N, C-alpha and C positions, 0 to 999 in steps of 0.2 A: 502493499499499499503506499501511496506518496500522495502528496500536495503541491500543487504549483501557484504562485502569486500569478492573477490573470489581469487583476485590474485594479485601480483605486477609484474609491467612491467617494466624489464631491457630494454632500447633501448641499442644496440649492434652493432659495427661496424663488427664482426662476431658472429651472434647468434650461431652457432654450435660449435664453440669452447668455447666460454663462457658458453654455455651451459653444455658443457662437465664439467668446471670448476666446475658450482653450481650444477649439478648433482653428481659429486664424492663428493663436499663438504658436502651436505645435506644428501648423501646417498638416492637420489629419482632417480626414473626413467625419464629417456629422450624421448621425441617424437616429433614429428611435425606434425603440421596441415597443413603445405604447405611451400611453399619455403620462407626463409628469417624467417619464427616462428620457434621457438624453445619451447618446452613445457616441464614443469617439475613439477612432483606430486609425491606422497608417493607410494610406491608399494602396491597395493590392493587398493587404494584410489578411491572412487567414486565421481567425481568432478561434480558440486560444493558441498561443505558439510562445516561445522564448525569446523571441526577437523583440517583442513588446509588452511592455505593462500598459494595457489600454485604461481608458478614463470613462466611466459612468457617470452621470450627473442625475441625482434623483431629486426631484422635489419634496419638500417639508413644508408643513403648513405653518410652522411657526419655528421665530429662532430659537435655537439651542443654548443652554447657559454653560454645557461641556465645552472644554477646549481639547479636540483633538491634539495628539503629539505627533502626527504625522503631517510631513510636507514635501513638496517638489522642489528639486535643485536640476535647473535645465542646462545644459551643455553650450558652450561658446566654442569656435574653431580657432579665433584670434583676439585681439585686443578691438580691432574694427568690428569684427562680427559680434561680439560682448556689448558694444556701444549701440550697434542697428538694432540689435534685439531689445536693449531697454527703452531705446527710441518707440519701436514699433510695437510695442506692450504698453506704452505709456499712451501712444495715441490709439489704442483699441481698449482703454479705461482702466489699466492698471495705474497703483499710485505709489509713490516712493513710502519706503520705511526705514528710518534711521535704525542703523545697527552699529554704527560707529566707524572706526578705520578699519574698514577691511577691504580685501580686493573683490569681493563678489559684490553684488547689487541685489538688496531685498526689495520685493515689491508686494503688493497687496492687490488680488485681482478684484473685480467690481464687487463683489460680496464680501471682500475681506480677507479672504483666505492668504494667509502670508506664503510667498515662493522666493526662490532666489535664482538668479541669474549667474552662474558662475564664471569667473575668468578663465581663459585657456589651461585647461589639465590636461596631459596626455593619456592618463588614465582612462578618461571619458570620452577618447576622439571616436570610438565606435559605438557607442549607447544608444544612438539616436538622439532625438532632443532631449528627453528624461534622461537625465544623466545618472539618478539616483532618487529613489524612494527613502526619506528619512525618516526614522523614529527616535523622537526624543527619549530619553530614560535614565535611570537611575545606576544600573548595573550594566553594561553592554557585554560582560561576560555570561552573566546569567541569561541574558537575553538570546547572546548567540547560542548557548546549549539548547533554548528551548527552540529555537527557529529553526537551528541545525536539524535538530529530530524532526520538526513539524513539516518542513518541506524538501524538496529534491535538490536544493540549490547547496552550491558550493561554498564553503567558510573558507575567504580570501584573507583576512586579517582579525585577531581578537587581542584586545589590549584592555587596561582599565579604563579608556577614555572613548572606544569606538570599536565595533566589530562591522565586518563588510563580509556580506553573500552575494553571490552573482548565480545564474543559471549554469548548470555543468556544461551546456553547450558553449558558453563563452561568448555570449552575444545578449543584446538589450542592457536594462539599466541595473544598476547596483541597489541591492536593499544594507541601509545602513543603520546602525543603532548608535548613536551618540549619546554621551552622559552630558547631562545639563543638571545645572543647580535647580533645587526646590523653586516651582513656578516661573523657570526660565523656559520654558516650552512656549513656540509660536503659536498664535492663534490660526487654527484651522478650522474645517467641520469634514476633514478627510479621512479613510481608513482604509485598510486594504481588504481586498476580497481574494481568495484562494479557493481551488478546485481540484476535487478528486481526477485522476485519468479516468478514460472510459472504461467502465468494465469495475470500477472501485466501489464500494459501496459507502455515500454519505455519513448514514449512521454511525458504522464502523469506524470511519474517520474522525468523526466528532469523538466518540468513545476515547480512541486512541489520543487525540489532542487534551483529553481532560486526565488521562492517565498521565501525560507529560506535564500539567500544571494550570491547563486551560481551564475556564469557568464558563459555563452555558448562561447566558443571561437573556431576561426579557426586557427589554427596551419598549413594548408596545409594538412589536412587529405583526402581532397576530398569526395568522395561518398563511404562511410564506412559505416559497420553497427553499428558502436558505436557512441557515443556523448562525446564529448571533454569538460569539464568544468574546471572551477578552483573554488577553495573553497573560503571565505570570506578574506583569506591572499593570494589569488593568488596562490596556489597549484594545479597545474593540475591533475584531474584524469579522470577516462572514466566511462562513464556508458554503459554497455553490453546489449545486448538485452536478453529479458528472457530465463532461460534455467532451 
């Protein structure tokens, strides 16, 4: 049995409008599987696959008070490309976020979700537009132990401050766990969705995750096809049905 990250889920007041922003920002195609859900995938991409972690935007009726601890970091190929991306995202409706004297640029999307446009880094040259899905945490080593067992990605680095995983195929973005001080997480409404492979059983995967330290939670989702869990540090994620 195994799970694979397949998308980040962004809860939105207006999924269509926020979807247009992110589709233009990433250069991806925009579609919808039904009212209140907007799907973004790279052009020509066959979902799911290791070359991309896609984006689903799901409409929610009311603003949430919880601060999710997941945010996106976008890759740039050069200093000029970095500047062009920041200018383009600003024209699309992003706003600057002051993070002090750092080489990257922090922005907030039109609904306030903070994301980063990174300065050129060789490690991210082949990830696609999303360099990394970043989870703020207290203990990267503990998070790496859980997620290394939970999904079929390979751990590349583990320190007291940072843990890094990537698809064993060596393509697509990285999943990074970074230690932050209490209260230091950025503000987003983003979480990760994972999926079993075809033929694997969703309920068995949920039980396996619970044995690893995850907790099934009821957030008012009702009768839906996915299962909502939290990892050992309380970060929400969803297990979709096998596809």
